[in-house]
C-alpha positions as CSV (number, residue, x, y, z in Angstrom):
1,P,13.8,59.8,-8.3
2,P,12.0,60.6,-11.4
3,P,12.7,58.5,-14.5
4,P,15.3,59.7,-16.8
5,A,13.6,61.6,-19.8
6,A,14.5,58.8,-22.2
7,A,12.7,56.2,-20.0
8,E,9.7,58.5,-19.5
9,K,9.4,59.2,-23.0
10,A,9.4,55.4,-23.8
11,L,6.8,54.7,-21.1
12,L,4.5,57.3,-22.5
13,N,4.9,56.5,-26.4
14,E,2.8,53.4,-26.4
15,P,-0.3,54.6,-24.8
16,A,0.0,58.0,-26.8
17,K,0.2,55.8,-30.1
18,L,-2.9,54.0,-28.8
19,M,-4.7,57.3,-28.0
20,K,-3.9,58.9,-31.2
21,A,-5.2,55.9,-33.2
22,L,-8.3,55.8,-31.5
23,G,-8.7,59.7,-31.6
24,N,-9.5,59.5,-35.3
25,P,-13.5,58.9,-36.0
26,V,-12.9,56.3,-38.8
27,R,-10.6,54.3,-36.8
28,L,-12.9,54.4,-33.8
29,K,-15.8,53.2,-35.8
30,M,-13.7,50.4,-37.4
31,V,-12.9,49.3,-33.8
32,L,-16.4,49.5,-32.5
33,A,-17.4,47.4,-35.9
34,F,-15.0,44.8,-35.0
35,L,-16.2,44.6,-31.6
36,E,-19.8,44.3,-32.5
37,N,-19.2,41.8,-35.5
38,E,-18.9,38.3,-35.0
39,K,-17.5,37.9,-38.6
40,N,-14.5,40.2,-38.2
41,C,-13.3,39.9,-42.1
42,L,-12.9,43.3,-43.3
43,C,-15.1,42.2,-46.5
44,E,-18.0,41.9,-44.1
45,I,-17.4,45.0,-42.2
46,Q,-16.7,47.4,-45.3
47,P,-20.2,47.7,-46.4
48,T,-21.3,49.1,-42.9
49,L,-18.3,51.5,-42.8
50,K,-19.0,52.8,-46.5
51,L,-15.3,53.5,-47.1
52,S,-13.2,52.6,-50.2
53,Q,-10.8,49.4,-49.5
54,P,-7.5,51.5,-49.8
55,T,-8.8,54.0,-46.9
56,L,-9.7,51.1,-44.7
57,S,-6.4,49.5,-45.4
58,R,-4.6,52.5,-44.4
59,H,-6.4,52.9,-41.1
60,L,-6.1,49.1,-40.4
61,G,-2.4,49.6,-40.7
62,V,-2.5,52.3,-38.1
63,L,-4.6,50.3,-35.7
64,R,-2.6,47.1,-36.0
65,N,0.6,49.1,-35.5
66,C,-0.4,50.5,-32.3
67,G,-1.7,47.1,-31.1
68,A,-5.4,47.9,-30.9
69,L,-6.1,45.1,-33.6
70,E,-4.7,41.8,-34.1
71,C,-5.1,39.7,-37.4
72,K,-5.2,36.0,-38.2
73,K,-5.1,34.8,-41.9
74,V,-7.4,31.8,-42.8
75,N,-7.1,30.8,-46.4
76,N,-7.4,33.8,-48.3
77,R,-9.2,36.0,-45.6
78,I,-7.7,38.0,-42.9
79,Y,-9.9,38.2,-39.7
80,Y,-9.3,40.9,-37.3
81,R,-10.1,41.4,-33.5
82,V,-9.3,43.9,-30.9
83,G,-6.2,42.9,-29.5
84,D,-5.7,45.0,-26.4
85,R,-8.0,45.1,-23.5
86,K,-6.9,48.8,-22.8
87,V,-9.1,49.6,-26.0
88,V,-12.1,47.9,-24.6
89,A,-11.4,49.9,-21.4
90,I,-11.2,53.2,-23.0
91,L,-14.3,52.7,-25.0
92,E,-16.1,51.7,-21.7
93,A,-14.8,54.8,-20.1
94,L,-16.0,57.0,-22.9
95,G,-19.5,55.3,-22.7
96,L,-19.2,54.0,-26.3
97,I,-19.5,50.3,-25.0
98,G,-20.7,48.6,-21.9
99,N,-23.1,46.1,-20.2
100,E,-26.9,47.1,-20.6
101,K,-28.6,47.5,-17.6
C-alpha cells in the first residue's frame, strides 16, 4: 500500500529542501568553494566569492539548515565543510566535480 500522505510528505521534504538550497547559483558556488578549499573558514573564501558578509551569512544559514554544510568553531573562527555525501553525489551527477581522467 502507498504511504499515507503525511509520511510521503515527510519523506520528500528533506531532499526537496536540499535541492532548493543547491538550486541557487550563489549557494552552489559556495558549496563548490568549500569543496575546493582546504581552509574552510568563510574569511578565506569570501574574497573568492566577492559577496558581502551579510549575503554570505544568509546563504550559509540556508546551507546549514538543509544539512549541506556542517560547521565547527575553533577559537574565534568557524570552519565549514560539506556535511552530506548526497551533496557530493549531486554535484558529480551534474558534472560539476569528479575524478580527472
